Phi, psi and omega in degrees: 000120180248141181264012182290340185268346182293135171298142186304322184292322178290328178294325176298323172292318176305310178298326172300319182293314186298316184298317175297323175289315179300325183275353181089355182286340183229134178253131181303145176312323186285351173262001174259174167271175190291331176292308176303316182301321185288319174295331185281319174300322168297324177294316179293328174296314176300325177290331188259338186269150172291177180293153185293119176286154174291135167244177179291315185207139173233131182225119181276131184231162178241140176240130184285138174227168176302123177097353185158211172236152175240156179275156170206166189225127181260139179231129167242131190284167188298328184270352187254134178300144186297329177279355180282138169279123181235159174294171182221140175253128180260130193244131174249115180289158180273180175129027171071018189056025184225315185240176185089152184195194181297332187275333180292337185238019182293319180300316183301308187296329180291313181296319179292326179289328179280331181279328188261163172261056175206160171279159172238140171236115184264139189245132178253067181298160180284146189233164173284158001276353186291310178238116183264175181308136007256031183305320179297322173296313182297317176303316182286330174291324177289336178288316182298315181299319180293325180286318179301322179283331179050047179295340174274004179054041169292159185276061189243153178266104186287356175262004177229086187242121176242163178235153184210143176190153174252135175061239177304327178287332169295317174306310181298320180300306179295332172293316177300326177293313177301315183297317182295336170298309186298308182280339186049045187263313186226102173298132180254134189273331190199149172228125179250111180253116181258129189020071189276153168276114182239348179223071185305136173085344182279155169258128178237164175303318184294335180290322169296305192295327179247018179301123174108349177273095190063300177268141176228163179295323172304317186287315175311311181296319173308304173311305188301315181298331182272344190251325196219156171268148188304324191278000181256352187295345180259006168291132185301339180287340176260338180216079185297349181288346184270351185292132200284352178214091184263016176291154172056044169261161180311153163312144187228141167247119176248115176253129180231155177268138186293341185235047185240133173305333183270004181303305189297324184285327177297314179296311182300325171298313173300326177292323188289318178302316176305308185299334179273005169095012180277155175273109189235134168236121177242131184233143175248128173272101186301132170085356184272165187240157173308133174090004183297342171308324186252027183235035186294351184278338187234355178240120182286330172302341177292326177296320183291321177303300175317310179297320185293313176310303179301313173307310179293323175294315170312309184296325180297328183270358176277000000 
């Protein structure tokens, strides 16, 4: 693994992590239990994210799913009047289907709602190991149905729904789009996939080349062990690139980091969507690392990424 391709800002973060691990001040997530890892991930996000910007409104809500309720959070941006009916983007956080929550991606959702002419609803889907595959998928599909029915009377346009997610959340977002196509229940206008996991368990060159830049082979194995059984890895809900009919899916924006183990599968999924006749834009952020969406306090490209996502979602709703 060579650091020469890393953006200087990304390299500084990688070096900080290496130094902390060498000194014993930081333990790799895969050497923790899942509760410790969740707390450590939240602490890391807090140190790398900018201060939470003010928005017009934030409401914590509950969404009914099979077996109970899950938490969600509704955002209206600072520039949008309270009485306007706006499109909505449903956001699924990353974290390997094991870590991450509404708090780890709160700043991102605030930024998206402030920059875009749409509301954001973040979904706190249930995760492994307490709730293994496909619970996270089922919760997320149920959340989209709930938003479509809008029983809470939020000021949203239920005919203009986009989905967005990073990493594991990108996997969930695209699986929700395929599911909506299959079941014809909730038309989705757009999908924004940020360094998505599209082919869980498969080997790609980027997984070798960038092993250890935030994501590592031991960490990805740790996530998979806690989330899914080995005999389920070929299920298209775990690996949407394997779905046999990717025609007639929503327009897509796929953003990948240039030095990310998941880079190749994100690009490959975009190519497969294009071959199936879909409208796809794929952009590589050269030199960037997995997770940089939530590193805006130290990485300037994060603001560019947020603006690009907001712009493309806005355009899809016009």
